[in-house]
Kinemage of the C-alpha trace (Angstrom):
@kinemage 1
@onewidth
@group {chain A} dominant
@subgroup {mainchain}
@vectorlist {calphas} color= white
{ca unk a 1} P -22.724 1.231 -25.266
{ca unk a 2} L -20.440 4.273 -25.274
{ca unk a 3} L -18.288 2.849 -22.500
{ca unk a 4} L -17.834 -0.278 -24.578
{ca unk a 5} L -16.786 1.739 -27.631
{ca unk a 6} L -14.354 3.855 -25.616
{ca unk a 7} L -12.554 0.743 -24.347
{ca unk a 8} L -11.233 -0.574 -27.703
{ca unk a 9} L -10.213 2.943 -28.720
{ca unk a 10} L -8.237 3.385 -25.501
{ca unk a 11} L -6.751 -0.111 -25.661
{ca unk a 12} L -5.730 0.442 -29.277
{ca unk a 13} L -4.177 3.823 -28.515
{ca unk a 14} L -2.266 2.756 -25.389
{ca unk a 15} L -1.123 -0.579 -26.816
{ca unk a 16} L -0.034 0.987 -30.092
{ca unk a 17} L 1.994 3.605 -28.254
{ca unk a 18} L 3.548 1.007 -25.965
{ca unk a 19} L 4.434 -1.368 -28.775
{ca unk a 20} L 5.865 1.491 -30.841
{ca unk a 21} L 8.027 2.443 -27.860
{ca unk a 22} L 9.234 -1.156 -27.641
{ca unk a 23} L 10.018 -1.043 -31.373
{ca unk a 24} L 12.082 2.127 -30.911
{ca unk a 25} L 14.001 0.552 -28.038
{ca unk a 26} L 14.269 -2.912 -29.623
{ca unk a 27} L 17.693 -4.575 -29.532
{ca unk a 28} L 17.426 -5.808 -33.135
{ca unk a 29} L 15.595 -4.910 -36.312
{ca unk a 30} L 13.685 -8.179 -36.169
{ca unk a 31} L 12.228 -7.292 -32.769
{ca unk a 32} L 11.372 -3.795 -33.999
{ca unk a 33} L 9.457 -5.253 -36.942
{ca unk a 34} L 7.631 -7.717 -34.680
{ca unk a 35} L 6.570 -4.912 -32.312
{ca unk a 36} L 5.446 -2.711 -35.204
{ca unk a 37} L 3.383 -5.547 -36.699
{ca unk a 38} L 1.674 -6.071 -33.335
{ca unk a 39} L 1.142 -2.298 -33.021
{ca unk a 40} L -0.508 -2.238 -36.438
{ca unk a 41} L -2.807 -5.140 -35.618
{ca unk a 42} L -3.895 -3.785 -32.254
{ca unk a 43} L -4.129 -0.260 -33.639
{ca unk a 44} L -6.624 -1.603 -36.152
{ca unk a 45} L -8.971 -2.488 -33.304
{ca unk a 46} L -8.949 1.090 -32.064
{ca unk a 47} L -9.199 2.449 -35.589
{ca unk a 48} L -12.254 0.342 -36.350
{ca unk a 49} L -13.967 1.523 -33.189
{ca unk a 50} L -13.043 5.111 -34.000
{ca unk a 51} L -14.602 4.837 -37.459
{ca unk a 52} L -17.868 3.590 -35.950
{ca unk a 53} L -17.977 6.419 -33.412
{ca unk a 54} L -20.061 8.793 -35.590
{ca unk a 55} L -22.718 6.096 -35.893
{ca unk a 56} L -23.423 6.214 -32.178
{ca unk a 57} L -22.656 9.729 -30.947
{ca unk a 58} L -24.370 12.010 -33.451
{ca unk a 59} L -28.040 12.283 -34.429
{ca unk a 60} L -29.050 10.026 -37.320
{ca unk a 61} L -29.487 12.912 -39.732
{ca unk a 62} L -25.840 13.985 -39.213
{ca unk a 63} L -24.110 10.588 -39.397
{ca unk a 64} L -22.997 11.046 -43.013
{ca unk a 65} L -21.416 14.437 -42.359
{ca unk a 66} L -19.790 13.220 -39.123
{ca unk a 67} L -18.348 10.157 -40.846
{ca unk a 68} L -17.103 12.401 -43.644
{ca unk a 69} L -15.251 14.552 -41.110
{ca unk a 70} L -13.667 11.494 -39.466
{ca unk a 71} L -12.697 10.071 -42.853
{ca unk a 72} L -11.274 13.408 -44.022
{ca unk a 73} L -9.144 13.669 -40.876
{ca unk a 74} L -7.825 10.159 -41.498
{ca unk a 75} L -7.053 10.932 -45.129
{ca unk a 76} L -5.226 14.140 -44.182
{ca unk a 77} L -3.166 12.208 -41.647
{ca unk a 78} L -2.395 9.686 -44.380
{ca unk a 79} L -1.164 12.465 -46.655
{ca unk a 80} L 0.821 14.541 -44.184
{ca unk a 81} L 2.350 11.926 -41.871
{ca unk a 82} L 4.680 10.462 -44.538
{ca unk a 83} L 5.787 13.985 -45.410
{ca unk a 84} L 6.485 14.726 -41.757
{ca unk a 85} L 8.326 11.425 -41.314
{ca unk a 86} L 10.470 12.249 -44.339
{ca unk a 87} L 11.194 15.699 -42.950
{ca unk a 88} L 12.165 14.265 -39.544
{ca unk a 89} L 14.399 11.639 -41.173
{ca unk a 90} L 16.045 14.283 -43.331
{ca unk a 91} L 16.585 16.605 -40.360
{ca unk a 92} L 17.987 13.854 -38.099
{ca unk a 93} L 20.296 12.121 -40.554
{ca unk a 94} L 17.847 9.212 -41.003
{ca unk a 95} L 17.400 8.479 -37.291
{ca unk a 96} L 14.262 6.347 -37.315
{ca unk a 97} L 14.231 6.059 -33.513
{ca unk a 98} L 13.234 9.715 -33.334
{ca unk a 99} L 10.345 9.046 -35.711
{ca unk a 100} L 9.155 6.152 -33.556
{ca unk a 101} L 9.426 8.225 -30.377
{ca unk a 102} L 7.470 10.991 -32.124
{ca unk a 103} L 4.725 8.438 -32.876
{ca unk a 104} L 4.754 7.349 -29.231
{ca unk a 105} L 4.241 10.977 -28.244
{ca unk a 106} L 1.280 11.265 -30.598
{ca unk a 107} L -0.221 8.146 -29.002
{ca unk a 108} L 0.256 9.592 -25.524
{ca unk a 109} L -1.457 12.812 -26.574
{ca unk a 110} L -4.320 10.841 -28.167
{ca unk a 111} L -5.119 9.026 -24.914
{ca unk a 112} L -6.669 12.136 -23.359
{ca unk a 113} L -9.294 12.862 -26.036
{ca unk a 114} L -9.988 9.134 -26.363
{ca unk a 115} L -10.708 8.966 -22.642
{ca unk a 116} L -13.144 11.882 -22.952
{ca unk a 117} L -15.449 10.265 -25.531
{ca unk a 118} L -19.028 10.715 -24.402
{ca unk a 119} L -22.537 10.477 -25.757
{ca unk a 120} L -23.475 13.718 -27.492
{ca unk a 121} L -26.793 15.437 -27.048
{ca unk a 122} L -29.111 14.022 -29.746
């Protein structure tokens, strides 16, 4: 089962990074929006699998705490990423390409831990 859960997380991470790269390099704004919409949809697949991860890799008595940690990390990312995007835009004279390339870099970095997901010791 773990191999099956790792697959959507990896697909979501790689596809989101690739589509975000295409959005950054898009010839028009319309293409950029189309790529970002696809990235959001496919990223949702990986995000859903990631949220279910605590249900299968930790002992039953620790699922609530593990899910709380995953949820807290997601909430913190939701708070700090817009602040960081605003900072980058302010520092680069509103160059949104740099923001998109930064997000691609985050996706590339995320591939390694996603590929290392394994069953924990119960």
